[in-house]
N, C-alpha and C positions, 0 to 999 in steps of 0.2 A: 522463436518467441515462446515464452512460458506463460501459462495462464493459471491463476489461483482462484478457485471458486469461493463462494460465500463463507464456508466454514473455516477456511484457513485464515482470512483476515480477522474473523471474529476471535479465533483462538490466539491471535497475535496482537490484539488490542489496537486495531486500525479502524477508525471511524470517520464519518463525515461530521464536521463541526456544527453545521446548521441543523441537522436532524438527529445527531447522535446515532445514526443508523450505520449498519455494516455494509460495505460495498458489495454489490452482486459479484463482481470479479475484478481482479487486478491482472493486467496484461503487461508483461515485461519484455521489451525488445532491446536491441543494441543501443538505441539512442534515448529512449524515453520509457516512462511508466504511465500507463493509463489506468486510472481508478474509475470504475464504471458503476453507476447505480441506474435505477429505472428511469430517472428523469435528469440525471446529471453525469457529466464526464469530465474528469480533471486530468489534464496531460501535464506531466512534470518531466523536465529534462533530467537525465540520469546523473548529471554532475553536481546538482545542488544538494544541500544538507538533508532536507526532508525525504527525497527519494532514496538517499543513501541509508537513512534510518529505516525506511520501509524494506529495502533490500536486506538489511541486517536482520530485521524481524522475520522475514520470510526464509532466512537461512541461505540467501544467495551470496551476500557479502560476508565479511568476517563476523563471527559471532559476537554479539554485544552483551553487555551486562544490564542494560536498561530495560525495564518492563512497563514503564509509564505509557499511557495511551498516546497514540498518534492521531491527531485530528487534521483533516484536510478541509 
């Protein structure tokens, strides 16, 4: 499992849609991605489009050319 702390999602433009806040951390496992905040946790299966975009931003997937914000 890989863990990305607060500064990494902020630098990669990954935010929560309801608060526009930066996640405290992102945990990446073989099957899913957990995006964690102090009062919220979003679990995303790795095979969907949004998690693939997150992996791309974090540099785990293939490098992408998009830099627009990702809101969860």
